[in-house]
C-alpha positions as CSV (number, residue, x, y, z in Angstrom):
1,X,0.0,0.0,-0.2
2,X,1.3,3.3,-1.2
3,X,2.4,5.9,1.5
4,X,-0.7,8.0,0.4
5,X,-3.6,5.4,0.6
6,X,-1.4,4.4,4.1
7,X,-2.5,7.9,5.8
8,X,-6.2,8.4,3.7
9,X,-7.1,5.1,5.5
10,X,-6.1,6.6,9.3
11,X,-8.2,10.1,8.5
12,X,-11.2,7.9,7.4
13,X,-10.6,6.2,10.9
14,X,-10.5,9.3,12.3
15,X,-13.7,11.7,10.2
16,X,-11.2,13.5,9.4
17,X,-12.9,15.4,5.9
18,X,-10.2,18.0,5.7
19,X,-6.7,17.2,4.2
20,X,-4.1,17.7,2.0
21,X,-1.5,14.8,1.4
22,X,1.9,16.0,-0.2
23,X,4.2,13.6,-1.2
24,X,7.8,14.7,-3.1
25,X,10.2,12.1,-4.1
26,X,13.2,13.5,-5.2
27,X,15.7,11.6,-7.3
28,X,19.4,13.7,-7.0
29,X,23.0,12.4,-9.3
30,X,25.6,14.6,-7.8
31,X,29.2,15.2,-9.2
32,X,31.6,17.1,-7.3
33,X,35.0,18.5,-8.7
34,X,38.4,19.7,-7.3
35,X,40.1,21.1,-9.8
36,X,39.0,20.0,-12.6
37,X,39.0,16.4,-11.1
38,X,36.4,14.5,-10.7
39,X,36.2,13.5,-6.4
40,X,33.6,12.4,-5.9
41,X,29.6,10.8,-7.3
42,X,26.5,10.3,-5.9
43,X,23.6,9.5,-6.4
44,X,20.2,10.2,-3.7
45,X,16.8,9.7,-3.4
46,X,14.6,11.7,-0.8
47,X,11.3,10.9,-0.2
48,X,9.0,13.1,2.2
49,X,4.9,12.9,3.0
50,X,3.3,16.0,4.2
51,X,0.0,15.6,5.8
52,X,-1.6,18.8,6.4
53,X,-5.3,19.1,8.9
54,X,-8.0,21.5,9.0
55,X,-10.0,21.6,11.5
56,X,-13.2,23.9,11.5
57,X,-14.6,25.6,14.6
58,X,-17.2,28.5,15.0
59,X,-17.0,31.0,17.7
60,X,-20.1,33.3,18.2
61,X,-21.9,32.1,14.8
62,X,-19.1,32.5,13.0
63,X,-16.7,30.2,10.9
64,X,-13.1,29.6,11.6
65,X,-9.9,27.3,9.9
66,X,-7.7,25.9,12.0
67,X,-4.8,24.1,10.2
68,X,-2.1,21.9,11.0
69,X,0.2,19.7,9.7
70,X,3.5,16.8,10.3
71,X,5.8,14.7,8.1
72,X,6.0,11.3,8.3
73,X,9.0,8.5,8.1
74,X,8.8,5.6,4.9
75,X,8.7,3.4,8.7
76,X,6.0,5.0,10.7
77,X,3.6,2.5,12.1
78,X,-0.3,3.2,12.1
79,X,0.0,3.8,15.6
80,X,2.5,6.5,15.7
81,X,0.5,7.8,12.5
82,X,-2.7,7.7,14.6
83,X,-1.0,9.7,17.2
84,X,0.5,12.3,15.1
85,X,-3.1,12.6,13.3
86,X,-4.6,13.0,16.9
87,X,-1.6,15.6,17.6
88,X,-2.3,17.8,14.5
89,X,-6.3,17.7,15.2
90,X,-5.6,19.1,18.6
91,X,-3.3,22.2,17.3
92,X,-6.0,23.0,13.8
93,X,-8.3,23.4,16.6
94,X,-6.8,26.2,18.4
95,X,-5.5,28.0,14.7
96,X,-8.3,30.5,13.8
97,X,-8.5,31.3,11.1
98,X,-10.6,33.6,8.7
99,X,-13.1,30.1,6.8
100,X,-12.1,29.2,3.0
101,X,-12.3,26.6,0.3
102,X,-9.9,24.0,-0.3
103,X,-8.7,23.6,-4.2
104,X,-10.8,21.5,-6.1
105,X,-10.1,20.8,-10.4
106,X,-12.0,20.1,-12.9
107,X,-10.0,16.8,-14.0
108,X,-7.4,15.4,-11.3
109,X,-4.7,14.6,-14.3
110,X,-0.5,13.7,-14.2
111,X,2.6,15.8,-16.8
112,X,5.9,14.9,-16.8
113,X,8.8,16.3,-18.2
114,X,9.9,14.8,-21.7
115,X,12.9,12.3,-21.3
116,X,16.2,13.4,-22.0
117,X,17.8,11.4,-24.4
118,X,20.8,11.4,-21.9
119,X,20.9,9.5,-18.3
120,X,22.2,12.6,-15.4
121,X,25.1,11.5,-14.8
122,X,25.9,11.8,-18.6
123,X,24.4,15.4,-18.8
124,X,26.7,16.7,-16.0
125,X,30.1,14.7,-16.8
126,X,29.3,16.6,-20.4
127,X,28.5,19.8,-18.2
128,X,31.9,19.6,-16.2
129,X,33.4,19.4,-19.6
130,X,32.1,22.0,-20.5
131,X,33.6,24.4,-17.9
132,X,36.5,22.3,-17.6
133,X,37.4,23.4,-20.7
134,X,37.2,27.5,-20.5
135,X,39.9,27.7,-18.2
136,X,43.3,28.6,-18.9
137,X,46.7,29.1,-17.1
138,X,45.8,31.5,-14.5
139,X,41.5,31.2,-15.0
140,X,40.6,27.8,-13.4
141,X,37.3,26.6,-11.4
142,X,38.5,25.6,-8.1
143,X,35.7,23.6,-7.2
144,X,32.3,22.8,-9.0
145,X,29.6,21.0,-7.9
146,X,27.0,19.3,-10.9
147,X,23.7,18.2,-9.5
148,X,20.7,16.6,-11.4
149,X,17.7,17.2,-9.9
150,X,14.8,14.6,-10.4
151,X,11.4,15.7,-8.1
152,X,8.5,13.8,-8.1
153,X,5.0,15.7,-6.7
154,X,1.9,14.1,-6.1
155,X,-0.7,16.1,-4.0
156,X,-4.4,14.7,-3.2
157,X,-7.1,16.7,-0.7
158,X,-10.2,15.9,0.5
159,X,-12.1,17.3,-2.1
160,X,-10.8,14.6,-4.3
161,X,-8.0,16.3,-6.0
162,X,-5.2,13.9,-7.5
163,X,-3.1,15.7,-8.8
164,X,1.3,14.4,-9.7
165,X,3.8,16.3,-11.5
166,X,7.6,15.0,-12.4
167,X,9.7,17.7,-13.4
168,X,13.6,18.4,-13.4
169,X,16.6,21.1,-12.6
170,X,20.0,21.3,-13.2
171,X,22.0,23.1,-10.5
172,X,25.7,24.4,-11.2
173,X,28.1,25.7,-8.2
174,X,31.1,27.1,-9.2
175,X,34.6,28.8,-7.9
176,X,35.8,30.4,-10.6
177,X,39.2,32.1,-9.8
178,X,42.1,33.9,-10.7
179,X,45.9,33.5,-10.0
180,X,48.2,35.8,-11.0
181,X,52.3,36.2,-9.5
182,X,51.1,38.2,-7.2
183,X,47.9,36.7,-5.3
184,X,44.8,34.8,-5.9
185,X,41.0,35.8,-5.8
186,X,37.8,33.9,-6.5
187,X,34.1,34.8,-6.7
188,X,31.3,32.6,-6.3
189,X,28.2,31.3,-8.8
190,X,25.2,29.3,-9.1
191,X,23.6,28.9,-11.8
192,X,19.8,26.5,-12.0
193,X,18.8,25.1,-15.4
194,X,15.2,24.1,-15.9
195,X,16.2,22.6,-18.9
196,X,19.3,21.6,-21.1
197,X,20.7,23.6,-23.4
198,X,24.9,22.9,-23.9
199,X,25.0,26.1,-25.6
200,X,23.9,28.8,-22.5
201,X,25.8,26.8,-20.1
202,X,29.0,26.9,-22.1
203,X,28.4,31.0,-22.6
204,X,27.4,30.4,-18.5
205,X,30.8,29.2,-18.2
206,X,32.9,31.7,-19.8
207,X,31.0,34.5,-18.7
208,X,32.1,33.4,-15.0
209,X,35.7,32.8,-16.2
210,X,35.4,36.5,-17.0
211,X,33.6,38.0,-14.0
212,X,36.5,36.8,-12.0
213,X,39.4,37.6,-14.4
214,X,37.8,41.3,-14.3
215,X,37.9,40.7,-10.0
216,X,41.6,40.3,-10.2
217,X,42.0,43.6,-11.9
218,X,39.1,45.7,-10.1
219,X,40.4,49.0,-9.3
220,X,38.0,51.1,-6.9
221,X,36.2,53.7,-8.3
222,X,36.8,57.6,-7.9
223,X,35.2,60.8,-8.5
224,X,31.8,59.1,-9.8
225,X,28.6,60.5,-7.3
226,X,26.2,60.1,-10.2
227,X,26.1,58.0,-13.0
228,X,23.8,55.4,-15.3
229,X,24.0,51.9,-13.6
230,X,23.5,48.6,-15.6
231,X,21.2,45.7,-14.6
232,X,21.6,42.2,-15.9
233,X,19.1,39.6,-15.4
234,X,19.7,37.9,-12.5
235,X,19.4,41.5,-10.5
236,X,16.8,42.7,-12.8
237,X,14.5,39.6,-11.9
238,X,15.8,40.3,-8.0
239,X,14.3,44.0,-8.1
240,X,11.2,43.4,-10.1
241,X,10.5,40.2,-7.3
242,X,10.2,42.1,-5.1
243,X,9.4,45.4,-6.5
244,X,5.5,43.4,-7.0
245,X,5.9,41.3,-3.8
246,X,3.0,44.3,-2.6
247,X,0.5,43.4,-5.0
248,X,0.2,39.7,-3.7
249,X,-3.6,38.6,-2.3
250,X,-2.1,38.9,1.4
251,X,-0.9,42.4,0.9
252,X,-4.3,43.6,-0.4
253,X,-5.3,41.1,2.3
254,X,-4.4,42.7,4.8
255,X,-3.9,46.4,3.8
256,X,-1.1,46.6,2.9
257,X,-0.7,47.2,-1.1
258,X,0.8,50.1,-2.1
259,X,-1.5,50.4,-5.6
260,X,-4.6,49.2,-6.4
261,X,-6.0,47.5,-10.0
262,X,-6.3,49.7,-12.3
263,X,-3.3,52.1,-10.9
264,X,-0.7,53.5,-13.1
265,X,2.7,51.7,-11.7
266,X,5.1,54.5,-13.7
267,X,4.1,57.5,-14.0
268,X,5.5,59.1,-17.9
269,X,7.9,56.5,-18.0
270,X,9.7,56.6,-20.4
271,X,9.1,52.4,-21.5
272,X,6.1,51.0,-19.9
273,X,6.3,48.1,-18.1
274,X,4.7,45.0,-19.3
275,X,4.8,41.7,-16.9
276,X,3.7,38.4,-17.0
277,X,3.7,35.5,-14.2
278,X,3.9,32.1,-15.0
279,X,5.0,28.2,-14.0
280,X,9.1,27.1,-14.3
281,X,7.5,24.7,-16.4
282,X,5.1,22.9,-18.9
283,X,5.0,20.1,-16.1
284,X,5.5,22.5,-13.0
285,X,1.3,22.6,-13.6
286,X,0.1,23.2,-9.9
287,X,1.3,24.7,-7.1
288,X,1.7,24.0,-2.6
289,X,-2.6,24.1,-2.2
290,X,-3.0,21.9,-5.8
291,X,-3.4,24.9,-7.6
292,X,-3.2,25.0,-11.6
293,X,-1.4,27.2,-13.0
294,X,-1.2,29.1,-16.3
295,X,0.0,32.3,-17.2
296,X,-1.3,35.0,-15.5
297,X,-1.4,38.9,-16.5
298,X,0.2,41.6,-13.8
299,X,1.2,44.6,-15.0
300,X,0.4,46.2,-18.5
301,X,1.0,49.2,-20.3
302,X,2.8,50.7,-16.8
303,X,-0.8,49.6,-15.3
304,X,-1.9,47.4,-13.0
305,X,-3.9,44.4,-13.7
306,X,-4.7,42.3,-11.6
307,X,-3.3,40.7,-7.9
308,X,-1.7,37.4,-7.8
309,X,-0.8,34.4,-4.9
310,X,-2.2,31.9,-2.8
311,X,-5.5,29.8,-2.8
312,X,-6.8,31.2,0.7
313,X,-5.9,34.9,0.3
314,X,-8.0,35.0,-3.3
315,X,-10.8,33.8,-1.3
316,X,-10.8,35.8,0.6
317,X,-10.8,39.2,-2.1
318,X,-12.9,36.6,-3.9
319,X,-11.2,36.3,-6.9
320,X,-10.2,33.3,-8.8
321,X,-6.6,32.2,-7.3
322,X,-3.4,33.1,-9.8
323,X,-1.7,29.8,-7.9
324,X,2.1,30.4,-6.3
325,X,3.8,31.7,-9.7
326,X,7.8,31.5,-9.7
327,X,8.8,32.3,-13.2
328,X,8.8,36.4,-13.8
329,X,8.2,37.1,-17.3
330,X,9.2,41.1,-18.7
331,X,8.5,42.3,-22.0
332,X,11.6,43.3,-24.2
333,X,12.7,46.6,-25.1
334,X,13.5,48.7,-28.0
335,X,17.1,49.6,-27.3
336,X,20.0,47.6,-28.4
337,X,22.4,47.1,-25.5
338,X,25.3,49.2,-27.0
339,X,22.6,52.1,-28.1
340,X,21.9,51.9,-24.0
341,X,26.3,51.8,-23.4
342,X,26.9,55.1,-25.4
343,X,26.9,57.3,-22.5
344,X,29.4,57.1,-19.5
345,X,27.7,54.1,-17.0
346,X,28.4,51.4,-14.5
347,X,27.4,48.0,-15.4
348,X,26.6,45.6,-12.3
349,X,28.7,42.0,-12.0
350,X,28.1,41.0,-8.5
351,X,26.3,42.4,-5.6
352,X,26.4,41.6,-2.2
353,X,21.8,41.2,-3.0
354,X,20.6,44.0,-4.4
355,X,17.8,45.7,-2.3
356,X,14.5,47.5,-3.0
357,X,12.3,48.7,-0.2
358,X,9.3,49.7,-2.0
359,X,7.0,51.2,0.7
360,X,10.0,53.6,1.4
361,X,10.7,53.8,-3.0
362,X,14.2,52.7,-2.3
363,X,16.6,50.6,-4.7
364,X,20.5,49.9,-4.1
365,X,23.3,47.6,-3.4
366,X,26.7,47.2,-1.9
367,X,28.6,46.2,-5.4
368,X,31.5,43.6,-5.5
369,X,32.4,43.6,-9.1
370,X,31.5,46.0,-12.0
371,X,32.9,48.2,-14.7
372,X,33.0,51.3,-15.2
373,X,33.1,53.6,-19.0
374,X,34.2,57.1,-18.2
375,X,33.5,57.7,-22.3
376,X,36.2,56.2,-23.4
377,X,37.9,53.0,-21.5
378,X,36.4,50.4,-19.9
379,X,38.0,48.6,-16.6
380,X,36.5,47.1,-13.7
381,X,36.0,48.4,-10.3
382,X,34.5,47.6,-6.8
383,X,33.9,48.4,-3.3
384,X,31.1,51.2,-4.0
385,X,27.5,50.9,-2.8
386,X,24.5,52.8,-5.1
387,X,21.0,53.7,-4.2
388,X,17.9,55.5,-6.3
389,X,14.6,56.3,-6.0
390,X,12.7,53.2,-7.0
391,X,9.5,55.4,-8.1
392,X,12.0,57.3,-10.3
393,X,13.5,54.6,-11.3
394,X,10.3,52.7,-12.9
395,X,10.0,56.0,-14.9
396,X,13.1,56.7,-16.8
397,X,14.8,53.2,-16.6
398,X,14.9,51.5,-19.9
399,X,15.3,48.0,-21.4
400,X,17.2,45.9,-23.6
401,X,15.9,44.9,-26.8
402,X,18.6,41.6,-25.9
403,X,16.8,38.7,-24.1
404,X,18.0,36.6,-21.4
405,X,16.4,33.2,-20.0
406,X,17.3,32.1,-16.4
407,X,15.9,30.2,-13.4
408,X,12.6,31.7,-12.9
409,X,13.1,34.6,-15.4
410,X,12.5,35.4,-19.1
411,X,13.1,38.8,-20.1
412,X,15.6,41.8,-21.2
413,X,19.1,40.9,-20.7
414,X,19.6,44.9,-19.5
415,X,18.1,47.5,-17.7
416,X,19.5,50.8,-17.8
417,X,18.9,53.1,-14.1
418,X,19.7,56.4,-15.0
419,X,21.6,59.3,-12.6
420,X,22.2,56.7,-9.6
421,X,23.7,57.5,-6.9
422,X,27.3,56.2,-6.3
423,X,28.8,55.9,-2.8
């Protein structure tokens, strides 16, 4: 008997009529390299089953919904499972959230990613070869860790929903290193791929070595107080992720949203924003609540047209839930990167983390590595910070027509911010 069916049978004995069961099976293939040599290979399987129990209570004529969850191990006994359920029911009865309904679907289904032509270990070996073949005498990958993660998720709830999906991701953690006679410097890079594209992987390997080469040659910037700043796709994604967070159903329900549907999020912008949210891949078709995921328009021509978020808070707002959509799709710009770089600029390569505070309209960060163009030459720089006003940035920013696809982002490869404070 499967673990899910085992749990359902015991829940029935307890007359539990509101529940969700999520079972995640991960098959991970791993390879670890040190200075180009394979050191360790691993194949690991991890199975985790989570049970969420809901309890309705009525207080002064109003219905509330509480919940409590627990994980079960592979060898759990029936008695241990009964005790876990009993404890969860008790805990859930003390939680008094506004009531809502668990998800329902028109049709139960499953979706698995299209099988790849090569086995995971072969794929990881090829990826490692791509990275290590890019090295030179003074530019190397001191460490390289490659992971192929296959994830099977099965979701069941008390409304009869039964969904199943199988997805994969490839993660590469790399330590590109620069060697000179006098010193050595390193960077940390992590790449995540939801599809297998060896050309994209090769491009990332080249760029990682170029970045650490620049890091080794970087100098401190002087006598620059303001400058145009160019962000790459990874930092664009993080900026937008924080910016749109106040349009979540949760924020709207708690009255902490900064804009309402129909409001402009920009004021006379150089370029209007168009943002959609989407699932990570075709196979990733439902979220942790069992909501079926589809492309969800968020901002069109600079105007907020939808909120977004999970099932619970969507019901509080009486709207159809978008579900938890991880991918940001930003429409491309009108200008080439060459055009955006005609005037002096600072192109940020490595940040300690971009800081976005929507409520105080702040964008900034501590820069570890960047390229500075003074109108004549380009040189690598480091050891400074930048800051600017978020609302003004949204109006004056420009996007490149060149695009990029990275983990959970698809859109312009570059964003130019005008007249930014350099500290």
